[in-house]
KOLROFI-994595 format. One record per residue: residue number from 0; x, y negated, z of N, C-alpha, C in turn. Coordinates in steps of 0.05 Angstrom, whole numbers, plus 5000, padded with zeros to 4 digits. Each point is the difference from the previous one (the first is absolute). Example, Ala and Ser with C-alpha at 12.3 -4.5 7.8 and 13.67 -1.06 7.14 Angstrom:
BEGIN
+-----+------+------+------+------+------+------+------+------+------+
:  nr :  n_x :  n_y :  n_z : ca_x : ca_y : ca_z :  c_x :  c_y :  c_z :
+-----+------+------+------+------+------+------+------+------+------+
:   0 : 5264 : 5114 : 5156 : 4982 : 4976 : 5000 : 5018 : 4976 : 5000 :
:   1 : 4993 : 4979 : 4986 : 5016 : 4976 : 5001 : 4985 : 4978 : 5014 :
+-----+------+------+------+------+------+------+------+------+------+
***
This chain:
BEGIN
+-----+------+------+------+------+------+------+------+------+------+
:  nr :  n_x :  n_y :  n_z : ca_x : ca_y : ca_z :  c_x :  c_y :  c_z :
+-----+------+------+------+------+------+------+------+------+------+
:   0 : 3556 : 6512 : 6238 : 5008 : 4976 : 5014 : 5015 : 4982 : 4981 :
:   1 : 4992 : 4973 : 4997 : 5011 : 4983 : 4981 : 5029 : 4992 : 5010 :
:   2 : 5016 : 4991 : 4981 : 5030 : 4994 : 5005 : 5004 : 4972 : 4995 :
:   3 : 5012 : 4987 : 5020 : 5009 : 4971 : 4998 : 5031 : 4999 : 4999 :
:   4 : 5011 : 4985 : 4981 : 5029 : 4995 : 4998 : 5004 : 4971 : 5011 :
:   5 : 5015 : 4999 : 5023 : 5006 : 4973 : 5013 : 5028 : 4995 : 4993 :
:   6 : 5008 : 4980 : 4985 : 5029 : 4994 : 4995 : 5011 : 4984 : 5022 :
:   7 : 5025 : 5006 : 5004 : 5016 : 4986 : 5021 : 4988 : 5006 : 5028 :
:   8 : 4995 : 5026 : 5006 : 4983 : 5006 : 5024 : 5018 : 5013 : 5022 :
:   9 : 5024 : 4997 : 4999 : 5017 : 5013 : 5022 : 5002 : 4984 : 5024 :
:  10 : 4990 : 4973 : 5000 : 5001 : 4984 : 5023 : 4982 : 4976 : 4996 :
:  11 : 4996 : 4983 : 5020 : 4986 : 4976 : 4997 : 4972 : 5003 : 4992 :
:  12 : 4990 : 4982 : 4984 : 4972 : 4998 : 4991 : 4993 : 5028 : 4985 :
:  13 : 5017 : 5008 : 4983 : 4995 : 5024 : 4985 : 4996 : 5026 : 5017 :
:  14 : 5014 : 5001 : 5021 : 4996 : 5023 : 5019 : 4974 : 4999 : 5015 :
:  15 : 4992 : 4977 : 5007 : 4975 : 4997 : 5013 : 4977 : 5006 : 4981 :
:  16 : 5001 : 4989 : 4975 : 4979 : 5008 : 4980 : 4999 : 5029 : 4996 :
:  17 : 5023 : 5013 : 4998 : 4999 : 5029 : 4995 : 4989 : 5014 : 5022 :
:  18 : 5003 : 4991 : 5026 : 4987 : 5016 : 5022 : 4971 : 4994 : 5001 :
:  19 : 4993 : 4976 : 4994 : 4970 : 4994 : 5002 : 4984 : 5012 : 4978 :
:  20 : 5013 : 5003 : 4976 : 4986 : 5016 : 4978 : 4998 : 5029 : 5006 :
:  21 : 5021 : 5011 : 5014 : 4997 : 5027 : 5007 : 4980 : 5005 : 5021 :
:  22 : 4997 : 4981 : 5018 : 4980 : 5001 : 5020 : 4972 : 4999 : 4988 :
:  23 : 4999 : 4988 : 4976 : 4972 : 4997 : 4989 : 4995 : 5025 : 4980 :
:  24 : 5019 : 5019 : 5000 : 4994 : 5024 : 4985 : 5015 : 5003 : 4974 :
:  25 : 5018 : 4982 : 4995 : 5015 : 5002 : 4976 : 5026 : 5017 : 5006 :
:  26 : 5009 : 5015 : 4979 : 5026 : 5011 : 4998 : 5017 : 4978 : 4991 :
:  27 : 5024 : 4998 : 5013 : 5016 : 4976 : 4995 : 5027 : 5008 : 4990 :
:  28 : 5009 : 4991 : 4976 : 5027 : 5001 : 4992 : 5016 : 4975 : 5011 :
:  29 : 5017 : 5003 : 5018 : 5016 : 4980 : 5012 : 5023 : 4994 : 4983 :
:  30 : 4999 : 4978 : 4983 : 5023 : 4996 : 4982 : 5023 : 4984 : 5014 :
:  31 : 5025 : 5005 : 4991 : 5021 : 4986 : 5010 : 5023 : 5004 : 4981 :
:  32 : 5020 : 4981 : 5001 : 5022 : 5001 : 4983 : 5025 : 5012 : 5013 :
:  33 : 5004 : 4991 : 5026 : 5025 : 5006 : 5015 : 4996 : 5008 : 5028 :
:  34 : 4979 : 4994 : 5013 : 4996 : 5004 : 5029 : 4989 : 5027 : 5006 :
:  35 : 5014 : 5020 : 4995 : 4990 : 5028 : 5004 : 4990 : 5004 : 5027 :
:  36 : 5015 : 4993 : 5021 : 4992 : 5005 : 5029 : 4974 : 4985 : 5005 :
:  37 : 4997 : 4975 : 4990 : 4977 : 4985 : 5006 : 4975 : 5013 : 4987 :
:  38 : 5003 : 5008 : 4975 : 4979 : 5013 : 4985 : 4990 : 5026 : 5014 :
:  39 : 5020 : 5017 : 5007 : 4994 : 5025 : 5014 : 4987 : 4996 : 5026 :
:  40 : 5008 : 4978 : 5014 : 4986 : 4995 : 5025 : 4971 : 4992 : 4996 :
:  41 : 4994 : 4985 : 4981 : 4971 : 4992 : 4993 : 4985 : 5026 : 4992 :
:  42 : 5011 : 5018 : 4983 : 4987 : 5025 : 4993 : 4996 : 5018 : 5024 :
:  43 : 5017 : 5001 : 5018 : 4999 : 5017 : 5023 : 4979 : 4991 : 5017 :
:  44 : 4998 : 4972 : 5005 : 4978 : 4988 : 5016 : 4973 : 5007 : 4987 :
:  45 : 4997 : 4997 : 4975 : 4975 : 5005 : 4987 : 4991 : 5029 : 5003 :
:  46 : 5019 : 5018 : 4997 : 4995 : 5029 : 5002 : 4993 : 5007 : 5029 :
:  47 : 5013 : 4986 : 5019 : 4994 : 5006 : 5028 : 4974 : 4994 : 5007 :
:  48 : 4988 : 4978 : 4985 : 4972 : 4991 : 5005 : 4980 : 5017 : 4984 :
:  49 : 5008 : 5020 : 4986 : 4983 : 5017 : 4986 : 4996 : 4992 : 4971 :
:  50 : 5017 : 4980 : 4990 : 4997 : 4991 : 4974 : 5020 : 5015 : 4980 :
:  51 : 4998 : 4993 : 4975 : 5016 : 5012 : 4981 : 5019 : 4978 : 4986 :
:  52 : 5024 : 5006 : 5000 : 5019 : 4979 : 4988 : 5025 : 5014 : 4989 :
:  53 : 5012 : 4985 : 4981 : 5026 : 5009 : 4987 : 5018 : 4977 : 4996 :
:  54 : 5026 : 5003 : 5006 : 5019 : 4979 : 4996 : 5010 : 5001 : 4970 :
:  55 : 4992 : 4979 : 4986 : 5005 : 5000 : 4971 : 5024 : 4981 : 4994 :
:  56 : 5024 : 5009 : 4996 : 5023 : 4983 : 4997 : 5003 : 4995 : 4969 :
:  57 : 4995 : 4975 : 4993 : 5007 : 4990 : 4973 : 4998 : 4970 : 5001 :
:  58 : 5017 : 4987 : 4982 : 5001 : 4971 : 4997 : 4977 : 4992 : 4980 :
:  59 : 4983 : 4983 : 5009 : 4977 : 4990 : 4984 : 5009 : 4983 : 4978 :
:  60 : 5025 : 4989 : 5001 : 5009 : 4984 : 4978 : 5015 : 5015 : 4979 :
:  61 : 5001 : 5025 : 5001 : 5014 : 5018 : 4982 : 4980 : 5016 : 4986 :
:  62 : 4993 : 4997 : 4975 : 4978 : 5012 : 4986 : 5004 : 5030 : 5000 :
:  63 : 5027 : 5010 : 4995 : 5003 : 5029 : 5000 : 4994 : 5012 : 5029 :
:  64 : 5006 : 4987 : 5019 : 4995 : 5012 : 5027 : 4970 : 4998 : 5007 :
:  65 : 4984 : 4982 : 4987 : 4973 : 5000 : 5005 : 4987 : 5026 : 4990 :
:  66 : 5007 : 5006 : 4976 : 4989 : 5026 : 4988 : 5007 : 5025 : 5015 :
:  67 : 5025 : 5001 : 5009 : 5007 : 5023 : 5016 : 4986 : 5001 : 5026 :
:  68 : 5000 : 4977 : 5014 : 4985 : 4997 : 5026 : 4971 : 5007 : 4998 :
:  69 : 4986 : 4991 : 4982 : 4973 : 5007 : 4996 : 4994 : 5030 : 4995 :
:  70 : 5018 : 5014 : 4985 : 4999 : 5026 : 4997 : 5004 : 5015 : 5025 :
:  71 : 5018 : 4993 : 5017 : 5004 : 5013 : 5026 : 4977 : 4994 : 5019 :
:  72 : 4989 : 4978 : 4999 : 4975 : 4997 : 5018 : 4979 : 5018 : 4990 :
:  73 : 4995 : 5000 : 4974 : 4980 : 5018 : 4988 : 5003 : 5030 : 5008 :
:  74 : 5026 : 5008 : 5000 : 5005 : 5029 : 5006 : 4996 : 5004 : 5031 :
:  75 : 5005 : 4980 : 5016 : 4998 : 5003 : 5029 : 4972 : 4994 : 5011 :
:  76 : 4986 : 4981 : 4989 : 4975 : 4991 : 5010 : 4977 : 4998 : 4981 :
:  77 : 5007 : 4998 : 4973 : 4978 : 4995 : 4981 : 5003 : 4976 : 4988 :
:  78 : 4983 : 4990 : 4981 : 5004 : 4979 : 4984 : 4992 : 4974 : 5018 :
:  79 : 5015 : 4977 : 4992 : 4995 : 4976 : 5016 : 4974 : 4988 : 4991 :
:  80 : 4985 : 4992 : 5020 : 4974 : 4985 : 4995 : 5000 : 4971 : 5008 :
:  81 : 5019 : 4993 : 5016 : 5002 : 4972 : 5006 : 5030 : 4992 : 5002 :
:  82 : 5007 : 4978 : 4990 : 5026 : 4987 : 5003 : 5000 : 4975 : 5016 :
:  83 : 5015 : 4997 : 5021 : 5002 : 4977 : 5015 : 5028 : 4989 : 4994 :
:  84 : 5002 : 4978 : 4986 : 5025 : 4988 : 4991 : 5009 : 4979 : 5021 :
:  85 : 5018 : 5014 : 5019 : 5010 : 4985 : 5022 : 5031 : 4995 : 5000 :
:  86 : 5014 : 5017 : 4985 : 5029 : 4998 : 5000 : 5011 : 4975 : 4994 :
:  87 : 5022 : 4993 : 5012 : 5014 : 4973 : 4996 : 5029 : 5004 : 5003 :
:  88 : 5015 : 4980 : 4990 : 5028 : 5000 : 5004 : 5008 : 4976 : 5018 :
:  89 : 5025 : 4991 : 5001 : 5007 : 4976 : 5013 : 4985 : 4975 : 4991 :
:  90 : 4995 : 4983 : 5018 : 4984 : 4977 : 4995 : 5012 : 4974 : 5009 :
:  91 : 5023 : 4994 : 4984 : 5016 : 4977 : 5007 : 4986 : 4973 : 4994 :
:  92 : 5003 : 4982 : 5019 : 4991 : 4972 : 4997 : 5025 : 4985 : 4994 :
:  93 : 4995 : 4981 : 4979 : 5025 : 4983 : 4991 : 4989 : 4976 : 4986 :
:  94 : 5016 : 4979 : 5002 : 4993 : 4974 : 4985 : 4995 : 5004 : 4970 :
:  95 : 4983 : 4985 : 4988 : 4994 : 5005 : 4972 : 5024 : 5000 : 4983 :
:  96 : 5021 : 4983 : 5004 : 5023 : 4999 : 4983 : 5019 : 5026 : 5004 :
:  97 : 4994 : 5016 : 5020 : 5016 : 5024 : 5005 : 4985 : 5024 : 4987 :
:  98 : 4975 : 4996 : 4994 : 4983 : 5021 : 4986 : 5009 : 5005 : 4971 :
:  99 : 5001 : 5027 : 4993 : 5003 : 5005 : 4973 : 4980 : 5019 : 4990 :
: 100 : 4999 : 5003 : 4973 : 4982 : 5018 : 4988 : 5002 : 5027 : 5012 :
: 101 : 5023 : 5009 : 5007 : 5004 : 5025 : 5012 : 4987 : 5002 : 5026 :
: 102 : 5000 : 4979 : 5017 : 4985 : 5001 : 5025 : 4971 : 5003 : 4996 :
: 103 : 4988 : 4991 : 4978 : 4973 : 5002 : 4992 : 4995 : 5029 : 4991 :
: 104 : 5016 : 5011 : 4983 : 4998 : 5026 : 4992 : 5000 : 5019 : 5023 :
: 105 : 5018 : 4996 : 5019 : 5001 : 5019 : 5022 : 4974 : 5004 : 5014 :
: 106 : 4983 : 4978 : 5003 : 4974 : 5002 : 5011 : 4981 : 5011 : 4981 :
: 107 : 5001 : 4993 : 4976 : 4980 : 5012 : 4980 : 5003 : 5030 : 4997 :
: 108 : 5025 : 5011 : 5004 : 5004 : 5027 : 4998 : 4981 : 5016 : 5019 :
: 109 : 5000 : 4989 : 5026 : 4981 : 5014 : 5020 : 4972 : 4992 : 4997 :
: 110 : 4993 : 4977 : 4992 : 4971 : 4991 : 5003 : 4986 : 5000 : 4973 :
: 111 : 5014 : 5005 : 4979 : 4986 : 5002 : 4973 : 5010 : 5026 : 4986 :
: 112 : 5024 : 5003 : 4994 : 5011 : 5023 : 4987 : 4992 : 5026 : 5012 :
: 113 : 5005 : 5003 : 5027 : 4995 : 5026 : 5014 : 4969 : 5007 : 4998 :
: 114 : 4981 : 4980 : 5009 : 4973 : 5006 : 4999 : 4990 : 5007 : 4970 :
: 115 : 5013 : 4987 : 4980 : 4991 : 5004 : 4972 : 5007 : 5029 : 4993 :
: 116 : 5026 : 5008 : 5006 : 5009 : 5026 : 4991 : 4988 : 5023 : 5015 :
: 117 : 4995 : 4995 : 5027 : 4984 : 5020 : 5015 : 4973 : 5005 : 4988 :
: 118 : 4984 : 4977 : 4995 : 4975 : 5002 : 4989 : 4998 : 5014 : 4974 :
: 119 : 5020 : 4993 : 4982 : 5001 : 5013 : 4974 : 5005 : 5030 : 5001 :
: 120 : 5016 : 5007 : 5023 : 5005 : 5030 : 5002 : 4975 : 5016 : 5008 :
: 121 : 4983 : 4988 : 5016 : 4974 : 5016 : 5009 : 4977 : 4995 : 4983 :
: 122 : 5000 : 4978 : 4982 : 4976 : 4992 : 4989 : 4987 : 5019 : 4981 :
: 123 : 5014 : 5015 : 4984 : 4987 : 5023 : 4984 : 4982 : 5018 : 5018 :
: 124 : 5012 : 5008 : 5023 : 4985 : 5018 : 5019 : 4975 : 4986 : 5009 :
: 125 : 5003 : 4974 : 5010 : 4979 : 4986 : 5012 : 4976 : 4994 : 4979 :
: 126 : 5010 : 4995 : 4975 : 4979 : 4994 : 4980 : 4985 : 5026 : 4994 :
: 127 : 5011 : 5022 : 5001 : 4986 : 5025 : 4995 : 4982 : 5007 : 5021 :
: 128 : 5007 : 4992 : 5025 : 4983 : 5006 : 5024 : 4981 : 4978 : 5006 :
: 129 : 5002 : 4977 : 4986 : 4983 : 4976 : 5004 : 5003 : 4992 : 5029 :
: 130 : 5022 : 4999 : 5012 : 5003 : 4992 : 5028 : 5029 : 4991 : 5005 :
: 131 : 5005 : 4984 : 5020 : 5028 : 4992 : 5007 : 4998 : 4974 : 5015 :
: 132 : 5018 : 4996 : 5017 : 5002 : 4974 : 5014 : 5029 : 4989 : 5001 :
: 133 : 5001 : 4974 : 4996 : 5027 : 4986 : 5004 : 4995 : 4979 : 5021 :
: 134 : 5017 : 4999 : 5020 : 4999 : 4977 : 5020 : 5028 : 4987 : 5000 :
: 135 : 5001 : 4977 : 4991 : 5026 : 4986 : 4998 : 5002 : 4984 : 5026 :
: 136 : 5024 : 4998 : 5010 : 5005 : 4985 : 5025 : 5014 : 4974 : 4991 :
: 137 : 4986 : 4979 : 5002 : 5008 : 4973 : 4990 : 5010 : 4984 : 5023 :
: 138 : 4996 : 4975 : 4998 : 5009 : 4981 : 5020 : 4986 : 4973 : 4999 :
: 139 : 4994 : 4988 : 5023 : 4990 : 4973 : 5002 : 5019 : 4979 : 4986 :
: 140 : 5026 : 5009 : 4997 : 5019 : 4982 : 4987 : 4996 : 4995 : 4973 :
: 141 : 4986 : 5016 : 4985 : 4993 : 4995 : 4971 : 4982 : 4976 : 4998 :
: 142 : 4985 : 4993 : 5021 : 4983 : 4977 : 5000 : 5013 : 4976 : 5015 :
: 143 : 5013 : 5005 : 5021 : 5010 : 4979 : 5017 : 5026 : 4989 : 4990 :
: 144 : 5014 : 5016 : 4985 : 5025 : 4989 : 4986 : 5022 : 4992 : 5021 :
: 145 : 5008 : 5017 : 5017 : 5022 : 4992 : 5020 : 5024 : 4990 : 4985 :
: 146 : 5012 : 4979 : 5010 : 5026 : 4990 : 4988 : 5021 : 5021 : 5003 :
: 147 : 5020 : 4997 : 4982 : 5023 : 5018 : 5001 : 4993 : 5029 : 4992 :
: 148 : 4976 : 5006 : 4991 : 4991 : 5027 : 4998 : 4985 : 5001 : 4971 :
: 149 : 5009 : 4986 : 4981 : 4986 : 5001 : 4975 : 5001 : 5027 : 4986 :
: 150 : 5025 : 5016 : 5004 : 5001 : 5025 : 4989 : 4977 : 5020 : 5007 :
: 151 : 4998 : 4999 : 5026 : 4981 : 5018 : 5014 : 4971 : 4992 : 4994 :
: 152 : 4996 : 4973 : 5001 : 4973 : 4991 : 4995 : 4992 : 5005 : 4972 :
: 153 : 5017 : 4996 : 4982 : 4993 : 5004 : 4971 : 4992 : 5029 : 4996 :
: 154 : 5015 : 5019 : 5011 : 4995 : 5028 : 4997 : 4973 : 5008 : 5012 :
: 155 : 4996 : 4991 : 5024 : 4974 : 5006 : 5013 : 4977 : 4989 : 4984 :
: 156 : 5004 : 4975 : 4990 : 4979 : 4988 : 4983 : 4995 : 5017 : 4975 :
: 157 : 5020 : 5010 : 4988 : 4998 : 5017 : 4977 : 4983 : 5026 : 5007 :
: 158 : 5007 : 5011 : 5025 : 4986 : 5024 : 5008 : 4970 : 4993 : 5002 :
: 159 : 4991 : 4977 : 5011 : 4972 : 4992 : 5002 : 4987 : 5000 : 4973 :
: 160 : 5013 : 4986 : 4981 : 4989 : 4998 : 4975 : 4996 : 5027 : 4984 :
: 161 : 5021 : 5017 : 5002 : 4996 : 5025 : 4988 : 4979 : 5018 : 5012 :
: 162 : 4997 : 4996 : 5028 : 4978 : 5015 : 5014 : 4974 : 4994 : 4986 :
: 163 : 4994 : 4975 : 4995 : 4975 : 4990 : 4989 : 4997 : 5012 : 4971 :
: 164 : 5021 : 4999 : 4985 : 5000 : 5009 : 4972 : 4995 : 5028 : 5000 :
: 165 : 5015 : 5018 : 5015 : 4997 : 5028 : 5001 : 4971 : 5008 : 5009 :
: 166 : 4991 : 4987 : 5020 : 4972 : 5005 : 5010 : 4980 : 4997 : 4979 :
: 167 : 5000 : 4980 : 4985 : 4981 : 4996 : 4978 : 5002 : 5021 : 4977 :
: 168 : 5024 : 5008 : 4994 : 5004 : 5019 : 4979 : 4994 : 5028 : 5009 :
: 169 : 5002 : 5008 : 5027 : 4997 : 5026 : 5007 : 4974 : 5005 : 5015 :
: 170 : 4984 : 4979 : 5006 : 4975 : 5004 : 5015 : 4981 : 5018 : 4984 :
: 171 : 4997 : 4999 : 4974 : 4981 : 5017 : 4987 : 5008 : 5029 : 5001 :
: 172 : 5024 : 5005 : 5008 : 5010 : 5030 : 5005 : 5000 : 5009 : 5027 :
: 173 : 4988 : 4985 : 5019 : 4996 : 5009 : 5026 : 5025 : 4995 : 5017 :
: 174 : 5018 : 4985 : 4991 : 5025 : 4993 : 5015 : 4999 : 4971 : 5010 :
: 175 : 5005 : 4999 : 5026 : 5000 : 4973 : 5013 : 5030 : 4989 : 5007 :
: 176 : 5003 : 4976 : 4997 : 5026 : 4987 : 5007 : 4996 : 4976 : 5016 :
: 177 : 5012 : 4998 : 5025 : 4995 : 4977 : 5017 : 5029 : 4994 : 5013 :
: 178 : 5001 : 4977 : 5014 : 5024 : 4990 : 5010 : 4992 : 4990 : 5029 :
: 179 : 5017 : 5009 : 5017 : 4999 : 4992 : 5029 : 5022 : 4979 : 5005 :
: 180 : 4994 : 4976 : 5007 : 5020 : 4979 : 5005 : 5005 : 4993 : 5028 :
: 181 : 5021 : 5014 : 5013 : 5005 : 4994 : 5028 : 5014 : 4971 : 5002 :
: 182 : 4997 : 4992 : 5024 : 5019 : 4979 : 5010 : 5025 : 5011 : 5011 :
: 183 : 5012 : 4984 : 5017 : 5025 : 5011 : 5015 : 4990 : 5022 : 5020 :
: 184 : 5007 : 5025 : 4994 : 4994 : 5022 : 5018 : 5026 : 5008 : 5013 :
: 185 : 5008 : 4995 : 5025 : 5025 : 5007 : 5010 : 5004 : 5031 : 5000 :
: 186 : 5021 : 5008 : 4988 : 5008 : 5029 : 5000 : 5031 : 5000 : 5008 :
: 187 : 5013 : 5024 : 4997 : 5027 : 5001 : 5009 : 5019 : 4980 : 4987 :
: 188 : 4997 : 4994 : 4975 : 5018 : 4982 : 4985 : 4998 : 4971 : 5010 :
: 189 : 4978 : 4994 : 5015 : 4998 : 4973 : 5011 : 5012 : 4995 : 5027 :
: 190 : 5013 : 5021 : 5011 : 5011 : 4998 : 5025 : 5022 : 4978 : 5001 :
: 191 : 4998 : 4983 : 5021 : 5019 : 4978 : 5002 : 4993 : 4975 : 4984 :
: 192 : 4975 : 4998 : 4991 : 4991 : 4975 : 4986 : 5001 : 4978 : 5020 :
: 193 : 5009 : 4974 : 4989 : 5003 : 4978 : 5019 : 4973 : 4992 : 5011 :
: 194 : 5002 : 4989 : 5026 : 4975 : 4995 : 5014 : 4986 : 4977 : 4986 :
: 195 : 5016 : 4980 : 4988 : 4988 : 4978 : 4987 : 4984 : 5008 : 4974 :
: 196 : 5010 : 5022 : 4987 : 4988 : 5009 : 4977 : 4972 : 5012 : 5009 :
: 197 : 5001 : 5016 : 5022 : 4976 : 5014 : 5011 : 4979 : 4976 : 5006 :
: 198 : 5009 : 4981 : 5016 : 4982 : 4978 : 5009 : 4989 : 4985 : 4976 :
: 199 : 5016 : 4995 : 4979 : 4989 : 4987 : 4976 : 4978 : 5016 : 4986 :
: 200 : 5004 : 5023 : 4999 : 4979 : 5020 : 4986 : 4974 : 5001 : 5016 :
: 201 : 5003 : 5005 : 5026 : 4976 : 5003 : 5017 : 4985 : 4973 : 5001 :
: 202 : 5014 : 4978 : 5001 : 4986 : 4974 : 4997 : 4983 : 4995 : 4977 :
: 203 : 5005 : 5015 : 4980 : 4985 : 4998 : 4974 : 4982 : 5024 : 4994 :
: 204 : 4996 : 5017 : 5021 : 4985 : 5024 : 4997 : 4974 : 4994 : 5016 :
: 205 : 4975 : 4998 : 4988 : 4975 : 4992 : 5016 : 4995 : 5020 : 5023 :
: 206 : 5004 : 5025 : 4998 : 4994 : 5017 : 5021 : 5021 : 5000 : 5022 :
: 207 : 5022 : 4987 : 4997 : 5021 : 4996 : 5020 : 5017 : 5022 : 5008 :
: 208 : 5000 : 5021 : 4984 : 5018 : 5023 : 5007 : 5011 : 5012 : 4972 :
: 209 : 5019 : 5018 : 5004 : 5010 : 5016 : 4978 : 4981 : 5025 : 4995 :
: 210 : 4998 : 5006 : 4976 : 4986 : 5025 : 4995 : 5017 : 5022 : 5008 :
: 211 : 4988 : 5024 : 4998 : 5015 : 5026 : 5007 : 4999 : 5017 : 4974 :
: 212 : 5019 : 5020 : 4998 : 4998 : 5018 : 4977 : 4973 : 5015 : 4999 :
: 213 : 4989 : 5004 : 5023 : 4973 : 5014 : 5001 : 4979 : 4982 : 4986 :
: 214 : 5003 : 4975 : 5003 : 4978 : 4982 : 4985 : 5002 : 5005 : 4972 :
: 215 : 5024 : 5002 : 4987 : 5002 : 5004 : 4973 : 4993 : 5029 : 4990 :
: 216 : 5007 : 5018 : 5018 : 4994 : 5028 : 4994 : 4971 : 5006 : 5001 :
: 217 : 4985 : 4987 : 5017 : 4971 : 5004 : 5002 : 4986 : 4990 : 4972 :
: 218 : 5010 : 4977 : 4990 : 4990 : 4993 : 4974 : 5006 : 5019 : 4978 :
: 219 : 5023 : 5011 : 5001 : 5009 : 5018 : 4980 : 4982 : 5026 : 5000 :
: 220 : 4995 : 5009 : 5024 : 4983 : 5023 : 5005 : 4972 : 4996 : 4988 :
: 221 : 4989 : 4975 : 5006 : 4974 : 4994 : 4990 : 4999 : 5000 : 4970 :
: 222 : 5020 : 4985 : 4988 : 5000 : 5000 : 4970 : 5003 : 5026 : 4988 :
: 223 : 5014 : 5018 : 5014 : 5004 : 5028 : 4989 : 4974 : 5018 : 5002 :
: 224 : 4981 : 4990 : 5017 : 4977 : 5017 : 5006 : 4979 : 4997 : 4982 :
: 225 : 4979 : 5018 : 5001 : 4976 : 4997 : 4981 : 4984 : 4976 : 5007 :
: 226 : 5005 : 4989 : 5022 : 4985 : 4974 : 5008 : 5008 : 4978 : 4982 :
: 227 : 5023 : 5003 : 4985 : 5010 : 4977 : 4984 : 4998 : 5008 : 4972 :
: 228 : 4982 : 5018 : 4992 : 4997 : 5008 : 4972 : 4992 : 4978 : 4982 :
: 229 : 4986 : 4979 : 5009 : 4990 : 4978 : 4984 : 5020 : 4976 : 5002 :
: 230 : 5024 : 5003 : 5013 : 5017 : 4977 : 5001 : 5024 : 5005 : 4983 :
: 231 : 5006 : 4981 : 4981 : 5023 : 5003 : 4984 : 5009 : 4972 : 4990 :
: 232 : 5025 : 4997 : 4995 : 5012 : 4974 : 4990 : 5002 : 4980 : 5020 :
: 233 : 4997 : 5007 : 5027 : 4999 : 4980 : 5022 : 5027 : 4997 : 5014 :
: 234 : 5004 : 4976 : 5012 : 5021 : 4993 : 5018 : 4987 : 4999 : 5027 :
: 235 : 5009 : 5017 : 5019 : 4990 : 4999 : 5026 : 5021 : 4990 : 5018 :
: 236 : 4998 : 4974 : 5010 : 5019 : 4987 : 5016 : 4998 : 5010 : 5030 :
: 237 : 5021 : 5011 : 5008 : 5000 : 5007 : 5031 : 5021 : 4985 : 5014 :
: 238 : 4992 : 4975 : 5007 : 5022 : 4983 : 5011 : 4989 : 4980 : 5020 :
: 239 : 4978 : 5006 : 5013 : 4991 : 4983 : 5022 : 4989 : 4974 : 4991 :
: 240 : 4993 : 4996 : 4975 : 4987 : 4976 : 4992 : 5020 : 4980 : 4984 :
: 241 : 5025 : 5008 : 4998 : 5018 : 4982 : 4986 : 4994 : 4993 : 4971 :
: 242 : 4988 : 5017 : 4988 : 4989 : 4993 : 4972 : 4970 : 5007 : 5001 :
: 243 : 4982 : 4982 : 4991 : 4973 : 5003 : 5005 : 4984 : 5005 : 4973 :
: 244 : 5013 : 5007 : 4979 : 4989 : 5008 : 4974 : 5010 : 5026 : 4991 :
+-----+------+------+------+------+------+------+------+------+------+
***
């Protein structure tokens, strides 16, 4: 059984992706930094459904914790074959003059540094085996450029660019790298969103509804499968038509 590492998977979108991958036959390392009860609940649900899962506690923005976390996953489940870079921190919106370089670095830590250091940690093994998958979770905001969100948009844009660069470098070695770019997918942290904000978003969404976490998870499962062996370096927008390229 191949092993998928889903970062930030104790709740929300990550938890759904973990469950869907398990349902597709993957062993899943459910990564989390603090939410032990949430991660254990996801693992319990996967195991109850006959899947294989392990709660992998480590911070993806701490290089020393990455090494230890991957070793624990290997001892419990086997070597990682797929990394889904989903983990995120706070996403503050603020006027441009209130933004600082630190607010940009905070986003880059999750969307550039963590994916880089995770890939570097597994790459020697993947190169030896001539296989491996990276699926980055990006955002439509990288292209739409929401106001007051330059820090987040810049980091997600960087994630897209590095996806394409990594894909070209690693393709000859049997390793694929793709990015799934969701729109606004309501999860727990969106509870209490103002109605005017909801209406504004839906008015600009061609299909006229919000996406679901399952919409994103289904794309991730596809890209993780053998059906996507010939797909690399791509951005797959899952946002109801809000971006058309």
